[in-house]
N, C-alpha and C positions, 0 to 999 in steps of 0.2 A: 448458589451457583458460584463455585470458585473459578478463578482464572486470571487472565491478565488481558487488558485492553491495550491496543497500540493504535496511536493516532498519527498518521503520516500526512504531511502537507508539503506542498511544492508549487512552484510557479511554472507554467507551461507557455510555450511559444508557438503552438500550432493551433489549428482550429478546433473547436469543439468536436466537429465531425471526425477530424484525424484522431484526436485524443480517444474518442469512443471507440474507433475502429482498433486502435492499439490496445486498449482496455479488454475489448472483446476477444482479441486474440490471445490474451494472457489469462482469460477467466479460468479455463480448464487446468492450467498450471497452477494457479493459486488454490484450486480445488484440492490439489494433490500434496500440499504442503503439511508435513507432519504437525501434528498438534494444533492446526488452525481449525476452529469450529466454523467460522464464518467471517466474510469481509463484506463491508459496504463501501461501495464507491461513491465519492463525493466530488462536486464540481461547482465552482463559482465562476461562471463563464465571463461575468462583467469585470471580475478583477484577475483573470487569467490564473486562478488557483484551482488546484485539484488535489486528491488524496485519497485516503481510505482510513476506516475504522475497521479493526481487526479484534477478533476474540480469539486468544490462545488458551490452551489447557493450563499452561503454567509458564513460569519465567523462563525455563530452559528452552521451551519450544519458541518462544518469542525471540530470545536470543540467538537461537540456531537459525531462525528466518533472517534476522538482520545481519548475520554474518554469512549468510549463504548466497548462492549464485543468483537466485530470482531477485533479491533485494539490491544486489550489486548491479544486475542489469537494469533495474529501474533508476538507481542513483546514476548510472553513467549514461543515461539517455540524453542525446544532446538537446532535445527539446524541453528538458526539465531543469530547473534550477532552484536555489534557496530551499532545499529539502530539509525539513525537521521531522524528528520523531520523538514521541513522548509516550511513555508507558504509565498505566494506572492500574491499581489493584481493583479487582471486582469484589 
């Protein structure tokens, strides 16, 4: 399996239920991201941290996502802070 993993982490300042509602409303949008094979949503409620693990077809797809409107929407969300992104070869 070739591809690129992306790990995104951030702090959140809303309740877990509010975060899950926001994430659920975006699930269909993530399903349509070009080159994205899958995404796993992760949350650490005790430390107010959340994020995702993504598998992209290639580096170009990963970079297109990070520079695209969906990633910008997540980055600019007022309840999210201290966002980090790290990619890995598969």
